[in-house]
N, C-alpha and C positions, 0 to 999 in steps of 0.2 A: 504493500500500500504506500501511496505517496505521503510525504510529510504534510502537516497542517499548512505550512507556509506555501508549499508547492500547490496544494489543493486550493488555497485561496487565490493564487495567481491564475490557475487554470479556470477556476470558477468565474473570475472577473473577465478573463479573456473570452471565454465562451459567451458571456452575456453581451460584451461589447460587439463581438462579431455578429451575433444574432440580431442585435439592435440595428447595426448598420445594414444588414441584409433586409430587414423589415421596414426600413425607413429610407428607401431609395427615392421616394417621392414625397413631396411636401404635403402635409396633412391639411394645410390651409388652402392652397391653390392647385395642388396636383402636379406641379412642375417637378422635374428632376432635382434632387439635392446633391450637394458635393460635400465630401467629408474633409476634415482637416487632417494633418499628417498623423496625429495620434489616434484618430478615429473616435474621439470623445465628443465630437460636435459635427453636425451636418447643417449646411446653409442652403436655402432654396436659391436656385439659379435665376428665379424670376422675381419673387416678391421679397427676397432677402431675409425671410423668416429663419431664425436660428433654432435648431432642435438639439436637445441634449438627452442622453440616456436617463431613464428614471427607474427606480426600484419600486416594485409592487409590494406594499406592506402586507404581511401575513402574521396573524396571531397564532401561536402554537402553545398549548397549555397542558400541563400535567395536573390533573384533578385528583386530589386526595380526599379521604374522609376526615372528619375532625380529629380522629385518633392518629392520623398519619400512618396507619398500618395497612391501608388498602388504596389502590389507585384505579382509575378508569383508563383503559386503553381500548382503541378501536381498530377495526380491520376493514380496509377497502377492498372491493372485488379485484382490483388490478394488482394487489400485493400478492407475493408468493405464499403458498400454504404455510400457516403457522405464525406469520409475522403480524404483530400488533404494534401500534404506535400511539402517539399523543393525538388529541383532537387538534385540528388546525383548519384555518380558513382565511380567505382574503378579506381585508378590511373594505367595507363599503365607504363611499364618499360621505364625508361628514362624521364618520365614526372615530372615536378614540380607540386606543388599543384595548382598554378595558371593555368598551362597548362590543368590540369584535369578539372578545373572549366570551362574554356573557351570551351573545347571540349564537355563536357557533356551538357552544355546549348545549344550549337550549334546543337548537335546531337538530343537532345530530343525535343526542341521547336523551333529550327531554327533561333535564334537571337544571336547577338554578345553582349558581356558584356565588361565593363571597370571597373576600380577602384576596382579590386578584393582585398578584405581585410580579412585576417584571424582574427578570434576572440576567438575561444575556441575549445577544442577537447573533445572527449568522446570515451571510449572503448565500443564497441558493440559486444556482444558474438555470433553473428550469421553470420559467424562462429567464427571470431576472428578479427574484423576490428577496425581500429583506425579512427573514424569519425572526420575529420577536418572541423569545421564549419566556413563558410565565408559569407560575404556580397558582392554583386556586383551590378552594375548599368547597365540598358539597356533602350533604348528608348521604350516607350510604343507603341508597334506595333502589328500587327497580328502575331499570333504564328503558326508555321508550325510543327504540332505534329507528332512525330515518332510513328505511330500506332502499330509498333512491340514491343514498350516498354511501351507506355502509353495508357490509356483509355481516358484521358482528360487532358487538361492544360488550365488555364485561368489567366487573370489579375483579382485580387480582390482588392477592396477598403479597406481602414482602418476600416470603419464602419462594413463591412462584416466580416472582420477577428476578430475585437473586439468581435463581437457576437459569433464567432466560438470558441475563446479562453474562453469566459465565459461559453460556453456550455461544453467544455471538463473539465474545472475546477469544474463545478458542478457535472459532472459524468465522472470521469477518466476511468471507465470501459466501456464506450460507445463503444470503439473499439472491446471489447471482447463480449459484450452482444448483439451487433447488433444494426442496425439503420434502421429499416424498412421504416421509413419515408424519409430517404435519405437526412436529413438536413446536412448542412455543418459543419464539425468539423475537428480539426487538431490532430496530434499525442499527446498522453498524456505527463505529466511532466517528465516521465522517459526517454524521447528521446531528443537529442540535438535540433532536429527540432522544438520542442515546445518552447525551450528557445530562439532560433533565432527569431521565429515568435512573441512570446509574448514580447520580448525586443523591436522589431520594433513597435508593437502596442502601448506599453506604453511609448516609447522613453526614457527608462531607460539607465544609463551608461553601457557600454560594460562590465565593471568590474563585474557587478552584474550577468552576465551569468556565470562567473567562480565561484562566490559565491554559486549559486544555483546548479551547477553541482557537485561541490566538497564540 
C-alpha cells in the first residue's frame, strides 16, 4: 500500500485531472475554456469567466449508543460481501455539517442523533469530496432502513468491531480481493471511516486520527 503522503498526492491529482476533463466548456456561456499551467484554474475563451476546482462536502458519522459500547454501521449494495461502514452523505445547499449528519442518519436508518462532534477530515477523489468525519450519539433502538440506499444496517458491539478491525489490518486488500465467506470487515486504512471506527474500538485520543490521516 502507498504511504499517506503519496495517497494524498494521488488523490489530489486525480481530482484535478477529472475536474479539468469535466470543465472543458464554460458553464456560463458554453464556450471552450483554457487551463493555466498548473491546471488549478480554467478561463473561458469568450466571456473570460474564471473557474476553479471545488470540493463537495460530505458528512460521515460514527453513531454510538450512550454507553459507547455499540455503534451503527451500514452496508450499501455496491460494497463487497461483509463490508460495513459509517453513515455518510453529501451536504445539501444551505446545510451545516451538523444538519447533514442529522438528516443522513434520519434518512438512512430512521433514528435521531445528538452530540454531533467533528473530529477530522479527508479529501476523497471520487469524484472530489471533502469527507468531514464526526461522532454522534443515539439511543440504541430498532433501525428503520432506507432500502433504496442500503442493503443492511445494524448495531455492532465493541467485540464484533474489534475483530473486524483486526481482520482488515491483517488483509487490507480484502475489499478488492473479495470475501466469499461474507465475514464482517470495515473499510481499509486508506479511508477516514477506518480511523473513526478503529479510534472508537481502541479508545485512543481524537488527536491520533489527525496523526494517522496526515
